[in-house]
Structure formats: C-alpha cells, structure tokens
N, C-alpha and C positions, 0 to 999 in steps of 0.2 A: 849058298846065302839060304838065311835060313826063311822060314815062310810069311810071318810079319813084317820083316822087309824088303822083300819080294811083294807083299801087295801095295806098303808104304814108295816103294822104290815104281812100282805102279803108276798109282795113284800120282805122285810127283809129275809123270809121265806125261800124263791124259792132262794134268791141269793145264800143263803148260801149250796141250792142241786144244785147252776149251773155246769152242768159239763165244760164247758170252763173255770173252772179258772184256771189260767195260774200255771205253779207248781212253786215253790218256786228257785229264781234266787238272783244271786249278779250280780251288775256290778262294777268292778275294774278302775277306772281314774285317769292316771299322766298328770298333767299339768306343765309344765317347762316353766320359762318365757324365751324367746328368745331375747327381744327388750324391753325397757322402756323408755320413753322419756320425755321431759318436767323436770320443774327444780327438778331432781333426780339424787342425787347423787346414785353411786353402794353401798357403804353404808349404805345409807336409803333404798335401796330397799332389802339388806339381811337382816338387821335389821326386817321390816317390814315382810317378809317371814320366819322370825323367829319367830318376834311377840305372844304369845300365845290366844292373842284374834284372831289370827286368823282363818276363819270358811269356812262352804262349806254348805249352804243353798238348801235343794232338795225340790222344789215341786211335790207333787203328786194330780193328779184329777181322778175322778171317772170315772168308766168305762161305768154307767149306771146312771142317774139322779133319785134318789128316793127319793120323797118329804117328808122331816124330816129324813133322814136318809144321804143322798149323797147331798142332793139339798133342796133349800127354793122356795118357789114360792111368788113372790112379782108385786106387780101390774104395766101394761105397759100402756101407751098410745097408741091411746086414750080412749081403754077400755080392759078387760079382765087381763089375768095376764100371768106371764112365770116362769119357773124352773131356778135357778141360780146355778152353782156347786157351792160346797162349798169345796176350798180346803184344803188339810192337807202339813203340813212343818216337815222337819226333818232335824235338824243340827247337824254336827257333827265338831267335835276341838280339840284342847290341841292334848293330845298321839293320839288321833283318826285320825290324818293326819299324815303323816310319810313324815317329809322331809328329803332331799337332797343334799344341795345346793340352787338353785335357782328352783327346783323339786318339788312338790307335791303328794303325794297319799293316794288314799282314795277310802273306798270299802261302797258302799251303796248296801240296799236290791231295790227288784222294784216296792215290793209291802209291805208299812210300816206297823210296828208293829199293829195289832188290827183293820187293815182296810181292811179288805181284797179285798172290792172292789174298791180299788186305786191300781195307775199307775204312776210310773215316769215320768215326764216332762220336771221339766228344774232342769239347776243344776245353782246356783251363785257363785261367789267366795265372802266372804265378807274379804275384805281384809283393814286393820287399817294404816291410811294416818298420817303421822306427819305434826302439822299444819305449815302453809306457806301461801302467797299472792296466791290467786288464786285458792288454793287446795281445792278436796271437803271437808267437815270439821269432822271430826273424822272415818269414814267409806266411803270404796268406793265399790258399790255392780258390778263385773265385772261377765258380762254375759257370761257362759260357754256353755251352752247349752238353745235355747229357746223352742225347742223341740226333749229329749234327743232320739237317735237315740235305734231303738228296738230288736236288734239282731244284734251280729258278733263282730268284733277286729276289731277298725278302727282308723285314724288316721286324723288330721284335724290341720288346723291353724284359728285363731281368732287375728282381729286388733280393739281395741275399745279406742275412748278418752274421757276421764272421767277428763271435769273443764279442766286444764292445763296440764295434765295427761296422759300419753298414753301407752297401754301396747299391746305387741305383743307375742303370747304363740301360743305352740304347744302342741295338744290335743289328747291324745289316752286313749282309753277305750275297756275295754274288756268285753264283758257276761260271767257270768260261765258256760252258757251249749253253746259257740262260739265252733267252728270247725274252719280248717284249720290257717292259718298265718292270720298277720295283714295287713288289703288293707288302700291305702292311698287313701281320698278324693279326685277330681278333684276340683281346683279350678281354675273356667274358666273365666279368666281374673278380678280378682278379681281388686277395686282402688287400695289395700292400699300393698297387698299381690303378691310376686312372688313365687310359688314353686320352689323350688333349686333341689330338687330329695336328696333321701336317709335322711329325714327325715329333712331338711335344707330347707329354708323357708328368704327372703330378705322383708324385713317389710320397710314403706314408714320410710323414716329419715329426719323428717321434725325436723327443730331448735329448738333449748331449750325454746325458749318464744314464739314460735310460737301459743300454747295455747290463752295466753294472748290479741290475736286477738279478739276473744268470747266474754272472760269474762270481758273486758274492753270495749268492742261496750257499754250495756249501760250506762257506765259512761262518754263516751265521746258523749255522743247523749244529755246531756243535758245541761244546764248552768255549766261552775267550779264553784265549792262550795269553801265559802270564807273561810272555815278551814277544809282541803280537809286531810285523815286521815295520819299518821304519815308513812313516806318512801314515798308520793306520792305527787307532786306537779302538778297544774295545770296550766295552760297559754292559752295564749289568742294574734291571730294575731292584729294588730294593722295597720291603713290606715295611709299609702297608703297599701294596700295591690298589693303581684306580681300579674303579667302577671299567666294568662289570666283572674283573679281576679279583675284586677284594676278597677274601677265604681262600682262593684257589689255592692249589699246587699246579706248580710252574714245572714242567720237565724242559723245557728250551726257553729260552728267557738273555736273548744276545743281542746288543747294537752295536754296530762296526761302525764307524766312522773312515772317511778317508779322506785326506787333505790331497786334492789337486790343483794344479795348476790356474785353471779356472774358477775354482770353489771348494766346496767341503759336502760330499755326497754320504747320504747315510742308509744303510741297509739295517735291519731288523727281523726278527722273526722272533713268536711268542707261541708256547703251544703251553692251554691249562686242563687239567682234570678238575672234575669235582663230584661227590657221588653224594644222594639224596638218599631216601628211606627206601628200602628194600632194596632193588634190585635197580634203582636211578644211578643212571650214570650221565653225563654233561663233558662235553670238550667245546672249546675256544684254543681258534689261530687265527694269528697278527703275521700277516707277512706285508712290510711296504719300505719304498724307498723314496728318500725326498732328495733335491737337491736345491742346498741352501736350506729355504723356508716353504720351498712348493714341493706340495706332493706330486710323484711323478707315475707310481704304481702302485695299485694296493689290493691286496688278495684279504680275505675274512672268511671261518668257514665258523656252523656251532650244530652240531651234531648234540642229540636226548634219544637217551635208550631208556625205556622203562618206567618213564616219569609218569607217563597217564596211565597206567595198567601195565601189565607183562608184554604183551607181546605191543606196546605204542612205540611209536619213534618218528624224529621230524629234525630235519635238517632243511640248511639254508647255507648258501655262498654267495660272497661275491666277488666279481673281480674289476675293478678298472683303471685307465688308463687318461692320461692326460698329456695333451700336447703340449709343444714350444712357447705358446703363449699363454697358457698355463689353463686353458679350456679342456673339458672333458673331453674327449676324442670316442673311447669305447666305453662299453657298461654291460657286464651279463651277471645276472642272477635271476633268481627262482624260475630257470629254463628260459628265462628271454635273454637277447642279444640281441646289443644298438650298438651300432657302427658306424662314426662322421663320414667316415671315405666309403663305405657304402652307401651309402645315402648319396650323398657327391656323384658315387657314378651310378644313379638311380638304379639300383641293386635292392634286393629285397633285406628289410632291418625290420628289428619289431622299433616300436616309440622307444624315445627316450627317457630316462628316470623322473622321477621327479626332482625339483631342485631341489625340494626339502630334507628330500632322501641321500640326496651327495651332499650334501651341505654337514647332516649325522652323522657318512661315514668320514669324513676331513675331522669333524669335531674330536669324532671318538679317537683315529687314531695320531691328532696331536697332541690329545691326551696321553694317550701311550707312549709317544714321542719325547714327551717331556718327562716323563716316571722314569725315565732313564738315567736324569742329570737331575733328578730331586727336583724337578719343577714341580 
C-alpha cells in the first residue's frame, strides 16, 4: 500500500472510532408559500405545489476533509495543492413530501445514510414551473436554507426572485432532539419582508410584470431584431426625437412590446450623446417598464464632462419603482434613498421625494414611450 493510501485508510479507521460523532437525529421542515408574485395565477401555483415532480434537495458537507474519502486534492496556482470537499446529496419527492394546500412538510436525516462523516448543510426546493415568457425553464431551485441551523426549533421567512417569478415563504423546522417551543428569527430591516408577528409576514408586493425589467434588459440593449419572436414586437424612435433628446445622437434606441395573456408589457432603453464646445460631452440614458399604461420601473442617468471648464463634471441618476396599486414604492436620487416597505417596518430611510419631481419624471418617460409609436 502506498503511503498516501495508508494515511487515508488510517484516517478512515480513526474517523469510525471518533467519539465526537453526533447521535442520529432528523430535521422536520414545514414550508408555506404565503406570497407568489409575477405572472403566476393561483391555479397554476396550486398545480405546481401538487406536481409529483416537486422535490427537495439536501446538500451534505463533510465534517473533516480526508483525501480520497470526503475530499479530493487539486492543484492550485501558482504551486502546491489543496483539498476540496466532496459533497453528498439526498433528494426527497413524491409521497415523501406531505402536502396540505400551499404547505409542504418533509423530514431529512442530519447524517445521510452510509456517510457518517457528513452533516446537513443546505436545503433547496425543486419547483416545477409551467412554460411561459420569461419564466425559468422546467424547474426553479428555490433556496430554503443556505446554512441549515444546527439545533432547536425555529421560524423564519424567505423572499426570492426567480426570473419573472417571486416567492415569499414561511419556514418552520424542528430537530428531533429540540426542546421547548418554536422561536421566531428576528429579521432586522429586511429589504423585502416585514414581520407582523404570530407567524405572519408582509412581503414586497411588486407589480405582476416587474420581473420583465430584468429579463428584457438584454433584448432592448441590442439592435431591434428584424424577426422578433412570436408575441413580441420591436420599435425605434425616429427623428425628430422628443425633448430633451432633440439633436442628440442615439446609440441605443429600442422598445420591446410583449403580448401576454394578462395584457401588454413594454420595456424600452435609450442612450444618447451630445458634444458641445471644446471638450464638453453629455450623456443621457432612459430605461423603463410599462404594464399597459402604468409605469412600473424607471431609471434615468445624466452626465456632463468638461462643459463648465476643463475639469468640471456633474451627474444625476434616478431610480423609481411603483407598486401594484400604482403608488410610488421606492425612489433613489441624488445619493438619497426612500423605501416604503422600510418605512412601514420602522427602518431607517430618507424622506420621500416631492410629488412634483415624480410627476415630471413620469411625464418625461411617457413622452419617450409615445415617440416610439409616432405620438
């Protein structure tokens, strides 16, 4: 037997005699979907949760790195080598996941069968998703625990975005050796969750099509395709451009209109440049998403270099988000940030913007949108 294999065998033998090995125990987990956002109807959500393909993936990591047993050795730059853990996974699905409406329950061992040197690390919900524009293809991996708690009985909440979909979850777990009542994790000023007490949570209520701002971003950043996919049309503004872009050179000028079952979504992106006397250069950018006639997300930027002297520079950017009721929810401008959900949760936030400033922004973006259709 070679020396490396001898030491690996000895390490494995010693690990089997290791007195610190944890006693066998299980974790019982309850997942309840309290919020589902994006283009996903209640019937579709219920069908997803009842789908036999739904499952849970448990990832286990070794408590010790033993070459050839729980780890592999790889070269690292510039010289030398390093041990990398070999993870183990365990999947539960079908009848192993108990369903009650929008609540899922399942049980997992802390130590996977046949792998005594491993402990539970991560939990991921494998959620089958019906096809649709902008949705994840086939399956969505919804993170439950990135680092599973090692003891006790706890309740917490999770909020995650997955392409154009989003989910707000309440998680409860109890280890089989836990003592006492369940405790609620303190969520300190979470950007998307407000604890209400009694196992209830308020999640950020984004408009149904808000996720298309991200998924359509790469599309509008390129030249309009000559043959856009079915259900989608591409548009450009033609000169004369509306103010304040009259006389500017546009290097990005694209609006995508997407026909969906629930209506029409429009996403546009504009970027223009202007040169002045001497070294003067100005840039403007506009990005926006509309759900029908309602403005959902807006981003604008303006920079000016060398227009007030050789070393002069100024810039201004704005980002605004509106909620499902059409009311402003978030506004960032001039280094200040206001967030309605933060204010509702008693968390620090700047003062909201003047109503007049918001109306000017909306009016400007509506004018841009109309120019794509010659209005």
